[in-house]
C-alpha positions in Angstrom: 161.3 101.5 98.3 161.2 97.8 98.0 159.3 95.3 95.4 156.9 94.1 97.8 155.9 97.6 99.3 155.1 98.5 95.5 153.3 95.7 95.0 151.4 95.9 98.2 150.5 99.5 97.0 149.2 98.7 93.8 146.6 96.2 95.6 145.5 98.6 97.9 144.9 101.0 95.3 142.7 98.3 93.6 140.8 97.9 96.7 140.5 101.5 97.0 139.3 102.2 93.4 136.8 99.4 93.5 134.9 101.0 96.4 135.2 104.3 95.0 133.6 103.1 91.9 130.8 100.9 93.9 129.6 103.3 96.5 130.7 106.7 95.0 133.5 107.2 97.6 136.9 108.7 96.9 138.5 105.8 98.1 140.4 107.4 101.0 138.0 106.4 103.8 139.3 102.6 102.7 142.8 103.8 101.4 143.7 105.7 104.8 143.0 102.7 107.4 144.6 100.1 104.4 147.8 102.4 104.0 148.2 103.0 107.8 147.9 99.4 108.9 148.2 96.6 106.0 152.1 97.7 104.9 153.1 97.5 108.8 150.7 94.4 109.6 152.5 92.3 106.9 155.9 93.8 107.0 156.1 95.6 103.8 156.8 99.0 105.3 155.4 101.5 107.8 153.4 104.8 106.7 152.4 107.9 108.7 149.6 109.7 108.3 151.1 112.9 106.5 152.4 110.0 103.8 149.2 108.4 103.6 147.2 112.1 103.4 149.4 112.6 100.4 149.1 108.9 98.7 145.1 109.3 99.3 144.0 112.3 97.4 146.2 111.2 94.4 144.7 108.1 94.2 141.0 109.6 94.9 141.7 112.0 92.1 142.6 109.2 89.6 139.7 106.7 90.8 136.9 109.1 91.1 138.0 110.6 87.6 137.6 106.8 86.1 134.6 106.0 88.2 132.5 109.2 87.1 133.0 108.5 83.5 131.5 105.0 83.8 128.6 106.5 85.9 128.0 109.1 83.6 127.7 106.7 80.8 124.7 105.0 83.0 123.2 108.9 83.2 123.7 108.9 86.9 125.4 111.7 87.1 123.8 115.7 87.7 126.1 118.2 85.9 124.7 121.1 87.9 124.9 119.5 91.3 128.5 118.7 90.3 129.1 122.0 89.6 127.1 124.1 92.4 128.7 121.5 95.4 131.9 121.0 93.4 132.8 124.6 93.2 132.7 124.8 97.2 134.5 121.8 97.6 137.1 122.7 95.3 137.9 126.0 97.1 137.6 124.7 100.5 139.8 121.5 99.7 142.4 123.3 98.3 142.6 125.9 101.2 142.7 123.2 103.8 145.2 121.3 101.9 147.5 124.4 101.8 146.8 124.6 105.6 147.4 121.0 106.3 151.4 121.4 106.4 151.2 123.0 109.7 149.2 120.3 111.5 150.6 117.7 113.8 150.1 114.3 112.2 147.9 113.1 115.3 145.6 115.9 114.8 144.9 115.2 111.5 144.0 111.5 112.5 141.7 112.9 115.1 140.1 115.0 112.5 139.3 112.1 110.3 137.9 110.0 113.0 135.9 112.9 113.9 134.2 113.1 110.6 133.9 109.7 110.1 131.7 109.4 113.3 129.4 112.4 112.2 129.1 110.6 108.5 128.4 107.3 110.2 125.9 109.0 112.8 123.8 110.3 109.7 123.8 107.0 108.0 121.5 105.8 110.8 118.8 108.2 110.0 116.1 106.1 108.4 115.7 107.1 104.4 112.9 106.8 102.1 112.5 108.0 98.7 110.4 107.2 95.5 110.1 103.6 93.9 111.4 104.7 91.0 114.4 107.1 90.6 113.9 110.1 88.4 116.8 110.8 86.1 120.0 112.7 87.2 119.0 115.7 85.1 115.5 116.2 86.3 116.5 116.3 90.1 115.9 119.3 91.7 118.2 120.7 94.6 118.8 124.3 96.7 121.6 125.5 95.0 123.5 128.1 97.5 122.9 125.4 100.0 124.9 122.4 98.1 127.5 125.5 97.6 127.6 126.2 101.4 127.7 122.5 102.2 130.6 122.1 99.5 132.7 125.2 101.1 132.1 123.7 104.7 133.2 120.0 103.7 135.7 120.6 101.2 137.7 122.8 104.0 137.8 120.1 106.6 138.4 116.9 104.3 141.6 119.3 102.6 143.0 119.0 105.9 143.1 115.4 106.2 143.9 114.7 102.4 140.4 113.0 101.9 138.4 113.8 99.1 135.6 113.7 101.7 132.8 111.4 99.8 132.3 109.8 103.3 130.4 112.8 104.7 129.8 114.3 101.5 127.6 111.3 100.6 125.1 111.3 103.9 124.9 115.2 103.2 123.7 114.8 99.8 121.1 112.0 100.8 119.5 113.7 103.9 120.3 117.4 103.9 119.5 118.2 99.8 117.5 115.1 99.4 119.2 113.6 96.5 118.4 109.9 95.0 120.5 107.5 95.8 121.9 106.5 92.4 122.3 110.3 91.5 124.1 110.8 94.7 126.4 108.3 94.5 127.2 109.2 90.5 127.3 112.7 91.3 129.3 112.3 94.3 132.2 110.9 92.3 132.3 114.1 90.0 132.4 116.3 93.1 135.3 114.2 94.9 137.1 114.3 91.5 137.1 118.2 91.8 138.2 118.4 95.8 140.5 115.7 94.7 142.0 118.1 92.2 142.1 120.9 94.2 143.6 118.7 97.2 146.4 117.4 94.9 147.7 120.7 93.9 147.7 121.6 97.5 149.7 118.6 98.5 151.9 119.3 95.3 152.8 122.5 96.0 153.9 121.8 99.8 155.9 118.7 98.7 153.5 116.3 100.5 153.2 113.4 97.6 155.8 110.7 97.3 155.2 109.8 93.6 156.6 106.7 93.1 154.5 105.5 96.0 151.5 107.4 94.1 152.4 105.6 90.8 151.8 102.2 92.2 148.3 103.3 94.2 147.1 104.7 91.0 147.8 101.9 88.8 145.6 99.8 90.7 142.9 102.5 91.6 142.0 102.9 87.7 141.2 99.0 87.5 139.4 99.0 90.4 137.0 101.8 89.7 136.0 100.3 86.6 135.2 97.3 88.4 133.2 98.7 91.1 131.0 101.2 88.8 130.2 98.1 87.0 128.9 96.6 90.2 127.4 99.3 91.2 124.7 99.6 88.5 123.9 96.0 89.3 123.1 96.6 93.1 120.0 97.7 94.3 119.5 101.3 96.1 118.9 99.8 99.5 122.0 97.5 99.5 124.0 100.4 98.4 123.1 102.6 101.2 123.3 99.8 103.8 127.0 98.8 102.5 128.0 102.7 102.9 126.9 102.6 106.3 128.5 99.5 107.3 131.8 100.8 105.6 131.3 104.2 107.4 130.6 103.1 110.7 133.5 100.3 110.6 136.1 103.0 109.7 134.6 105.6 112.4 134.9 102.9 114.9 138.5 101.9 114.4 140.1 105.8 114.2 138.1 106.4 117.0 139.5 103.6 118.7 142.9 104.9 117.5 142.8 108.4 118.8 141.5 107.2 122.4 144.3 104.9 122.4 147.0 107.2 121.0 
């Protein structure tokens, strides 16, 4: 690996970590397109989807770990929600990560695009919530449904090496009816568990380039702290709008690549 590629990975890790802390995503929805296209575009290297999948799940692990600590300090993390939904996602993500070894890289890309399109469609649904958001510890939710959603979403996200926050967040907002800030803060805890399981699966099957991952992680840790600070000062409406734009843009780009490839 060249120094140029190492620096590129660190900067991309910083970018993914920032969005993770700001919007509650694991960074995969940002990192996957960046790792696929930016190194090739600037001449620092070419990474295929399987290498990218391994890097994004490790980057998500450290970015969400850093981000959830910051959001927990601001009291935007619901521990029961993290435990119930996280249990399902952890089991599903581990199974998906182990099975992903047997899938073609183009199949993984198509799955990722389909998930992003579904998430983008959900974010177009009008959303209403109370003017004053309740404390995370006071938020009630359907526990069996949270567990089931976690299992289903985790199994698919594990296949593509993503933490799955880009589909988890719309599910929490529109299906479980969780307030925006609690959704963002708690999703980081949930995604951390998913990324942990996914990382174990990828490591067990030799799908992670540790040298590349080191540079991604170094940038992700700093980026997550910066993003978490910004999130606390961003209006809820603007957080949802930013999520919708981000998911829609990624869905469109991935769908185009699948159609052309």
